[in-house]
N, C-alpha and C positions, 0 to 999 in steps of 0.2 A: 504494500500500500504506500502511496506517495505521502511525503511529509505534509502537514497541514499548511505550511507556508507556501508549498508548491501548488496545492489545490486552490488556495485563495488567489494566487497569481493567475490561474487559468480561468477563473470564474468571470463571466461577463455580467454586468448590471444591465437590467432593462427596466424601463418605466412602465408599470401596469396600473390601470385604474382599479382600485379595490375598496371594499367596505369592510369594516371591522365590527364584530359583535362579541359580546361577552356572554358566555352561557354557563349555567350551573350543571355540573355533573351529578350523577346519582349519589356519589359519595359526599356531595355538598361542596366540593371544591369548585372554583370558577376557572375558566380558561378562555383565552381569546381565540376567535375563529375569524379567518380572513376569507372573503369571497372576491373573486375577480370576475370581470365581464365574461371571460372565456369559460368560467364555470357554468354559465347559463346559455351561451351561444357561441358557436364557432362560425365565423364568416364576417363579411364586410357589410355593415349596415350604413345607410346614408339617409339624410333628410333632404327632401326636395321642396323648395319653396315654389308654390304654384303662383305666387305673385310676381317674382322676378325671374323664375326659371332656373335659379342656381341650385346645385346640389353640394352638400357639405358632408364630410364623414361624421359618423355618430361618435367616434372616439378619436378626435383630433389630438395631435401632439401639443398644440398650443390653443389658446382661446381663439374662436373664430365666429363668423356670422355670414349670412347671405348678404347680397348687395343691398337689399332694401331693409335689412335688419329685422325681418319678420321672425327669423330663426337665429338665435344666438346661443353659443355654448361657451361657458366660462369654466375652463379646465381647473383653475386654481381653487374655485369653490365648489366644483362638481355640479354646476347648475346648467340646466337646459331651459331656455325661455322661448316660447312660441307665442307671438302676439295674436295671430289669427289662425286657430287650429284648422279651420276649414280651408285654409290656403297652404297647408303643409301635409306632406306624407312621408312615411318611413318606408324604405325599400331595401331589399337585399341585392347586392351585386354578385351574381354568380360568375365565378371565373375560374 
């Protein structure tokens, strides 16, 4: 087995969107559980603004919005804001 310092040097960090929850076990102890988007869905989801016609990824690396700002995603706070829900749709890009 490789030494720990060698393993740490070969590990790559990636940024994933995740949520944390604290649960109580049957023994009464508590533990933290982390969920990522990929725990629920594997694939590429996009929001399409039917007002301006722009599509934006549902999991962008940085905060983003469509041209008319009907759909806005704030990555730092984990917020999605849609001004007019009738003018937005979520779709999967099969590839």
